[in-house]
C-alpha positions as CSV (number, residue, x, y, z in Angstrom):
1,M,43.5,152.3,115.3
2,N,46.3,150.0,116.6
3,P,49.7,151.3,115.5
4,H,51.2,147.8,115.8
5,A,48.5,146.1,113.7
6,G,50.2,143.9,111.1
7,E,53.6,144.2,112.7
8,N,55.5,141.5,114.6
9,S,54.8,142.8,118.1
10,S,56.6,140.0,119.9
11,Q,59.2,142.5,121.2
12,D,56.5,144.9,122.6
13,G,56.0,143.2,125.9
14,T,58.2,143.2,129.0
15,I,59.3,140.0,130.7
16,V,59.0,140.2,134.4
17,N,60.9,137.8,136.6
18,H,59.6,138.4,140.1
19,G,62.2,137.8,142.8
20,R,65.1,137.3,140.5
21,D,67.3,139.6,142.6
22,E,66.0,138.6,146.0
23,G,68.3,135.7,146.6
24,R,67.0,132.9,148.8
25,D,63.3,132.2,148.8
26,T,61.9,133.5,152.1
27,S,58.2,132.7,151.4
28,V,56.4,130.4,153.8
29,G,56.5,126.8,152.7
30,D,55.6,123.4,154.0
31,E,57.9,120.9,155.8
32,G,59.0,119.5,152.5
33,D,60.2,122.9,151.3
34,D,62.1,123.3,154.6
35,A,63.7,119.9,154.2
36,N,64.8,120.7,150.6
37,E,66.4,123.9,151.8
38,L,68.4,122.0,154.5
39,R,69.4,119.4,152.0
40,F,70.5,121.9,149.3
41,D,72.5,123.9,151.9
42,E,74.3,120.7,153.1
43,E,75.1,119.7,149.5
44,A,76.4,123.2,148.7
45,R,78.6,123.1,151.9
46,L,80.0,119.7,150.9
47,I,80.7,120.8,147.4
48,R,82.6,123.9,148.7
49,E,84.5,121.7,151.2
50,Q,85.5,119.2,148.6
51,S,86.6,121.9,146.1
52,H,89.1,123.3,148.6
53,R,90.7,119.9,149.5
54,P,94.2,119.3,148.1
55,E,94.4,116.6,145.6
56,T,96.1,113.5,146.7
57,D,97.1,110.4,144.7
């Protein structure tokens, strides 16, 4: 007999988010994935650089 029969058992499961704490994706990808990584790294660098510039008017 199922003890959860008739109950709302939506909270019974566990959500698993693989790799959430691993940081950067280190899996093997194709050339497009590599190009995206380079582009995103460059964009992040430019954003950091611009956020540290003094404002001038």
